[in-house]
N, C-alpha and C positions, 0 to 999 in steps of 0.2 A: 842586739835584743829588741830595741825597738822596731828595727826592721822585720825582724822575724814576725812579731806580732802583727804588723802592718799587712804582711802577705798573708798570714792566717785570716785575717778579717776579710781581706779581699776574696780569697778562695772561698770563705762561707758565704760571702755576698752572691758570688757567681753561682754557687751551687743552689741557693735559694731562689735566685732569679730563674733558672733553668727550670727547677721544680715547678715554679708558678706559672711558668710559659706553657709547660706541659699539661698542667691542670685545665688552663684556659682553652687550649686546642681541643682537649678531649670533650670538654662541656659543649663546644660549639658543634663538634661532630656529632653528637647525641641529639642536639637541637635539629639538626637538618635532617636527619635520618628518621625522627619521629614525624616531622610534619609533611614529608612526602607522600606516605600511604594514604593520609587522609584525603588528600586532593585525588589521588587515583581511585579511591572507593567511591567518591561522588561522582567521578566521570563514569564508571562502570555503571553504577545504579541509574544514572540518567539514561545511559545506552539501552539498558535492559527494558525500562520503562517505555521508551519511544518505540521499540521494536515491538512490544506486546500489544500496542493500540493499533497497529495497522493490520488487520485481517479481513476485512470486508471491503470489498471494492464495488461500486455500482456504475458500470459501463453502458453507455447508452447512446443511440443514435436518435435524433429527432429532427423531423422536417419542419413541423409546425408548432412545435413547443409542447404539445400534450405529453408526449413521452418524458420528455425533460421535467414536466411537473411531477410525475408519477416517481421518477428517479430522486427527485429532491425530497419527495414525501418519505420514500424507502431510507434515505440518507439520514432524515431527521428521527426516525424510528430506531434505527439500528446503530447510528453513529458511524458509517460507513463513509469511504472517500468517494467522491464522484470523479468520473473521467468521462468526457464527451468522445465519441466517436464520429468522425466526419470524413467525407469523401475528399480525397485530396485535390481533385479538380472537379469544379461545379459542372452539373448537368446542362446539357444544351437544351434539349426536351426532354423534361422530367419522365413523363408517363412514357414515352416511346423509350427512352434509353433505360430506364430502371426495369421495365418489362423484359427487355431483351436481354439484360445481364442476369436477371433471375431465370429465364428460360434456358440461357446457355450455359449457366453455371460458372459466369466470369467472376473473378475475384479483384473489383477494383482496388486501386492503391487508396490506403487510408491515412489518417492521423489520429493518434489517441493522446489525450492530454493526461498521461499518466507516465512516470519514469520506469517503473519495473514492475510488471504484472506478476512475477514469480513471487514478489514480497506478500501475496494475498493469499488466503487459504478459501474464502468464499467470494464468488464473483458472480453479481446479478448482471444480467445482459437483457437490455432493453431496446424496444423497436417499435415502430408502426407497422401494421399489417399492409403489404402492398401485394395485390394479385394474389391474395391468400397465402403469401410467404413472408419470410423476413427480407428486408432489403438486402442487396448483394454486399453493402459494407460489413453486414453481421458475419457472412460466411468468411468474409477476409480476415476479420478479428479473430475468429476461430481457428481459422486455418495456420495464422500467422504465430499463434502462441501455443506453449506447451501447458495443458491443462491437467496433465496426470496427476491423479491423487487429489485433485482440487474438486470442490462443489460448485457446480454452475446452476443458477436458477433464472430461468428465463422469465421476461414478462414482456408485455404488450399492450399497445392501445389500438383499437381499431374502430372503423364506423359500423362493420357488420359482422366480419369474420371472427372466431374466436382464435385462440393461440395454437390449437392442436395440429393443424396442417403444416404449421411452420417448425414444429419441434425435431423433424427428421434430420436436420443439418447439425443439431447438437450431437446426435447419436453418431452420425456419419464422420464428423471431423473431430469430435473429441472422444473416442472410444474408452478412454483411460480415465476419464473424469465421471464423477457422480452427478447425474443430471436430476435436479430436484423439481417437484411439482411446479409448473409455472402458471402464471395468472394473466388472464384478459383483464387488464386494470382500467376498464372504463368508467367503474364507478370507484371513488376514492375510498368510501367506506369498507371496501373490500380488502384494502390493503393491510391494515392492522391484524385482522382475523387469520389472514393468509400467512403473515409473519409469525403468527402465535403458532400455527399447525407446523411450521416449519422448525419450529423450536427456537427462533431467534429472539422471541421477546418472552418474558416472565408472565 
């Protein structure tokens, strides 16, 4: 009789132990499943926020620094990212070589300090006026990238000529882009009103 009672108590103890172990396992499973989605939602939110901020690019070639100053001012007003366009190989004789490139329609190799131009919807393109035209590096930049469905906004700096005669390359090389009104930005005071007219400032 004492032996049977001992076996009964042992069985009850085993059953209770198994039941408690099952509850503990269930609770830890619930805890781990509820914490995972919170981290995932945070990561998704951060990714969306980052992608929404990168829509305006200010790409420019500047030989003396004047065009770079205008590009920086546009960036300050719009919050856009700056990207410098440079000729991959320096000119030997600047005046002779740049005129020949423009007249012959040469597209010299360039470097651009931006990873992916396709990420941007609105692209400012700035340059000095050389021989009443945009430097050949600008033609390379326009020809090397797909601007379909994007808005291109030209701007320039110049000692005498305005931007009008240089704009033909934008229509020739980017037929599927919208070309906005350009600006000869010799006067810094003209930049803000121009951006307002373009609808980029409130």
